[in-house]
C-alpha positions in Angstrom: -0.2 -0.2 0.2 1.2 3.3 -1.0 1.7 5.9 1.8 1.4 9.5 0.9 3.6 12.4 2.2 0.9 13.5 4.3 0.4 10.2 6.1 4.1 10.1 6.5 3.9 13.7 8.3 1.4 12.2 10.6 3.6 9.2 11.5 6.6 11.0 12.0 4.9 11.8 15.8 4.0 8.4 16.8 7.1 7.4 18.7 6.9 11.0 20.5 3.5 9.5 21.9 5.1 6.6 23.1 7.8 8.5 24.7 5.2 10.7 26.2 3.2 8.0 28.0 6.6 6.6 29.3 7.1 9.9 31.0 3.7 10.3 32.6 2.7 6.8 33.3 5.1 6.0 36.0 4.2 6.0 39.7 6.5 8.8 41.8 7.3 6.7 44.7 9.5 4.1 42.9 12.1 6.8 42.4 11.9 8.9 45.8 13.4 8.2 49.0 10.5 7.6 51.0 9.0 4.2 52.7 5.8 3.2 54.0 5.5 1.8 57.6 4.9 -2.0 58.0 1.5 -3.1 57.4 0.3 0.5 56.0 -1.2 0.6 52.8 -1.3 4.0 50.8 -3.9 3.9 47.8 -5.0 6.6 45.4 -5.7 8.1 42.1 -3.9 10.4 39.8 -4.5 12.1 36.8 -1.7 13.5 34.4 -2.1 15.5 31.3 0.9 16.2 28.7 0.8 18.1 25.2 3.6 19.4 22.7 3.4 20.9 19.3 7.3 21.2 18.6 9.2 18.1 18.7 12.9 16.8 17.6 13.0 14.7 14.6 16.6 13.2 15.1 18.6 16.2 16.2 16.5 18.7 14.2 13.4 20.4 15.8 10.4 21.0 14.3 6.9 21.2 14.5 4.0 19.6 11.8 1.1 21.6 10.9 -0.8 18.3 9.7 -0.9 17.6 13.6 -1.1 20.4 15.4 -0.9 19.9 19.0 -0.7 16.5 20.4 -1.7 15.7 23.7 -2.1 12.6 26.3 -4.3 12.2 29.6 -3.3 9.6 32.2 -5.7 8.4 34.7 -4.0 5.8 36.9 -4.5 3.9 40.1 -1.6 3.7 42.4 -0.3 2.4 45.9 2.5 1.2 48.0 2.3 -1.1 50.6 5.0 -1.6 53.8 5.8 -5.5 54.0 8.3 -4.3 56.7 9.9 -0.6 57.3 12.6 -1.6 55.0 10.7 -3.3 52.3 7.9 -2.0 50.2 5.6 -3.0 47.4 4.5 -0.7 45.2 2.3 -0.9 42.0 0.3 1.5 39.1 -1.7 1.0 36.4 -2.6 3.7 33.8 -5.6 4.1 31.5 -4.2 6.2 28.8 -6.1 8.7 25.9 -4.0 10.1 23.0 -5.2 12.9 20.6 -3.8 15.1 17.7 -5.9 18.5 17.6 -5.5 18.8 13.7 -5.7 16.0 10.9 -8.1 12.8 10.3 -6.4 10.6 12.4 -8.1 9.2 15.5 -6.8 9.0 18.9 -6.1 5.8 20.7 -7.3 5.0 24.3 -7.2 1.7 26.6 -5.5 0.4 29.7 -1.8 0.3 29.3 0.8 -1.4 31.5 1.0 -2.8 35.0 3.9 -1.7 37.2 5.4 -3.6 40.3 8.0 -2.9 42.1 9.7 -4.1 45.5 11.6 -1.2 46.9 14.4 -2.0 49.7 16.2 0.3 52.2 19.1 -1.7 53.1 21.1 1.3 54.9 19.9 4.4 56.8 21.9 5.9 59.2 21.8 9.2 61.4 24.9 11.7 62.0 24.4 14.0 64.5 20.7 15.3 65.5 19.7 16.6 62.1 21.6 14.8 59.0 19.9 11.4 57.8 21.7 9.2 55.0 20.1 6.5 53.4 20.6 4.1 50.2 17.7 2.4 48.4 17.5 -0.8 45.8 14.3 -0.4 43.6 13.2 -4.0 41.6 10.5 -3.1 38.7 8.4 -5.3 36.3 5.8 -3.8 33.8 3.8 -5.4 31.4 0.8 -4.9 29.0 -2.8 -5.2 30.6 -4.5 -5.0 27.3 -3.8 -5.9 23.7 -3.2 -2.6 22.5 -1.4 -2.1 19.3 2.7 -0.8 20.1 3.0 -0.3 16.1 0.0 1.7 16.0 1.0 4.8 14.4 0.9 7.5 15.2 -1.0 7.2 18.4 -0.2 4.3 20.5 -0.8 4.6 23.8 2.4 2.2 24.7 5.2 0.2 23.2 3.6 -3.2 24.3 6.9 -4.2 25.8 7.8 -6.1 28.8 10.3 -4.5 30.8 12.5 -5.3 34.0 14.0 -2.1 35.9 16.8 -2.0 38.3 17.5 1.4 40.3 19.8 2.5 43.0 19.0 5.6 45.2 21.0 7.9 47.5 19.4 10.4 49.7 20.7 12.7 52.5 18.2 15.0 54.5 19.5 17.9 57.0 16.6 19.4 59.0 14.1 19.8 56.5 16.1 20.0 53.5 17.0 17.4 51.2 18.9 16.1 48.2 18.2 12.6 46.2 20.1 11.1 43.6 19.0 7.8 41.3 20.2 5.7 38.3 18.2 3.3 36.5 18.7 0.8 34.0 15.5 -0.6 32.4 15.5 -3.9 30.0 13.0 -3.9 27.5 11.9 -7.2 26.0 11.4 -7.5 21.9 7.8 -7.1 20.9 5.6 -8.6 18.0 3.8 -6.3 15.4 1.0 -7.0 13.1 3.3 -6.9 9.8 5.8 -9.6 8.4 8.6 -7.1 7.3 9.9 -3.7 8.4 12.7 -1.3 7.5 15.0 0.5 10.1 18.4 1.4 9.1 18.2 -2.2 7.0 15.7 -4.7 6.0 14.2 -7.1 8.5 11.7 -9.8 7.3 10.0 -10.6 10.4 7.4 -9.2 13.1 9.7 -9.4 15.8 11.2 -6.0 16.9 14.2 -6.2 19.1 13.8 -3.2 21.5 16.7 -1.0 22.5 17.2 -0.7 26.6 17.0 2.6 28.7 19.6 4.0 31.1 18.0 7.0 33.1 19.1 9.3 36.2 17.1 11.6 38.2 18.1 14.5 40.8 15.3 15.8 43.1 16.2 18.5 46.3 13.7 20.7 48.3 11.8 20.9 51.3 10.8 17.7 53.2 8.3 17.6 56.4 5.8 15.5 57.9 3.1 17.9 56.4 5.0 19.4 53.3 6.9 18.2 50.3 8.4 20.7 48.0 10.7 19.6 45.5 12.5 20.5 42.0 13.6 17.5 39.8 15.9 17.1 37.0 15.3 14.3 34.9 17.7 12.3 32.1 16.6 9.5 29.7 18.8 7.6 27.2 18.3 5.0 25.1 20.9 2.6 24.2 20.8 2.0 20.5 18.1 2.7 18.1 18.1 5.0 15.3 16.7 8.3 14.3 13.4 9.2 12.7 14.1 9.8 8.8 12.8 13.0 7.6 9.0 12.8 6.8 9.3 8.7 7.3 7.2 6.6 9.5 8.9 6.2 13.0 9.3 3.1 14.7 9.0 1.5 18.2 12.7 1.0 18.5 13.6 4.3 17.6 16.3 6.0 19.9 14.1 8.0 22.2 16.3 10.5 24.6 15.4 13.7 26.8 16.1 16.0 29.7 13.5 17.6 31.8 13.1 19.9 34.7 9.8 19.9 37.0 8.7 20.4 40.4 6.3 18.4 42.6 4.3 19.3 45.6 2.5 17.1 48.3 0.4 18.3 51.4 -0.6 16.0 54.4 -4.0 17.1 56.1 -3.9 17.6 59.8 -7.6 17.5 60.1 -7.9 14.2 58.2 -4.9 11.9 59.3 -3.9 9.9 56.4 -5.4 12.1 53.3 -2.9 13.8 50.8 -3.1 15.8 47.9 -0.1 16.0 45.2 0.4 17.7 42.1 3.4 18.9 39.8 4.6 19.4 36.4 7.6 19.2 34.2 8.8 20.5 30.7 11.1 18.8 28.3 14.1 21.2 27.8 16.2 18.8 25.2 15.5 15.8 23.3 15.7 13.6 20.3 13.2 11.9 18.5 10.4 12.9 21.3 8.3 15.9 21.9 9.0 19.1 23.5 6.1 18.3 26.0 4.8 20.0 29.1 3.4 17.9 31.4 0.9 18.2 34.6 -0.1 15.9 37.1 -2.4 16.1 40.5 -3.9 13.3 43.0 -5.6 12.3 45.9 -4.3 9.4 48.2 -5.0 7.9 51.6 -3.4 5.5 54.1 -5.1 2.8 55.4 -3.5 0.9 58.3 -3.8 -3.0 58.0 -2.7 -3.5 61.5 -2.5 -1.8 65.1 0.7 -0.1 64.3 0.6 3.9 64.9 3.3 4.4 62.7 2.9 5.7 58.8 6.2 6.2 57.5 9.8 6.6 57.6 10.3 10.2 57.2 6.9 10.8 55.3 5.5 9.3 52.5 5.8 10.9 49.0 2.2 10.1 48.0 0.4 9.8 51.4 -0.1 11.7 54.6 1.7 10.7 57.9 
C-alpha cells in the first residue's frame, strides 16, 4: 500500500507519543526516598496531562501543521504497601488517551501497562541530630494489561513491551532539606508487530522487533517534612541504541528516544484528616531526540489504610500519602 507524504508526516509523531506515555505513566514513589511503615497501605488516584507542538526529528527541531498539538491524558491507580519498614511493594496501572488537534487520524485509548516494584532500604544512618543518610534499591516489572498495538502509528498508547527495571537511590536529609540522586537501567523485551517485514537502517523480514534498553538518572532536591514536600526535579533518559526518525518517514517503536526535563512536585498531608494527602506537579522537556517538547501536569489524592494496629505511617514521610 502506498503511503502519502501527508500520512508520513502524521506518522513522524508516533514515537513521540509513546515517549510521552513513558514519562507520565510512572508512579512517583518508585524513584523517591520515602518508605511506607510496616502493614500500612497507601492507595490513590492520579491524573496526568501532557501536550506538545514542537518535536525533534533526530536532532532537528520542527513542528507539523498536519498534527497541530498532540496531547495525552492519563488516569491511574497507584499504591504502596509496607511489607516491613525497610521493604515496600508498589503498584500502578494507567488508562491512557491520546489525541491530535488537527488532521484526520483518531486518537487511541485503553488500559496501558501494569507496573510492580519492590523497594528496599538496606542502609539508613543518622549523623548528629539533623542529618540522615539512606540507600535504596528498587526492582521493577511492567507488562501490558491490554492488547493495544505498540506499532499503531501515530497514536499508540505504549510500546507493548515487557520491562525489567533496576534502580539505586541515595538520599541525604539535613533538617527539613534534602537531596536525592538515582540511576536506573531498564531492560525492554522484544515486541511482536502486525507486519511481516519492516525497515530500520536495514531490511528485517520478521514481525519481531529488538527493543533497545534505556538508562536514566534523576536528581531531586527541596523541602521535606511530615506535612509538606516541595521539590525540584531534573530527569535524564537515554535509549541505548535505536535509530533516528528519517525526515518525513514513519517512526518505529525501536527508535532512539532521549530527553532531559525539569519539574516540580508538591505534596500536602492534611492535619484534620489523618492519612489524606494531595499531590501535584509539572515538568517541561528542555531538550530531546525523537521526542516532543512536552509540558506535563499531574495531580492526585491518596489515603493511608492501616492494616494493623501500628501507629507509625512512614519513615521520614510518605511521598504520596499523609503521615
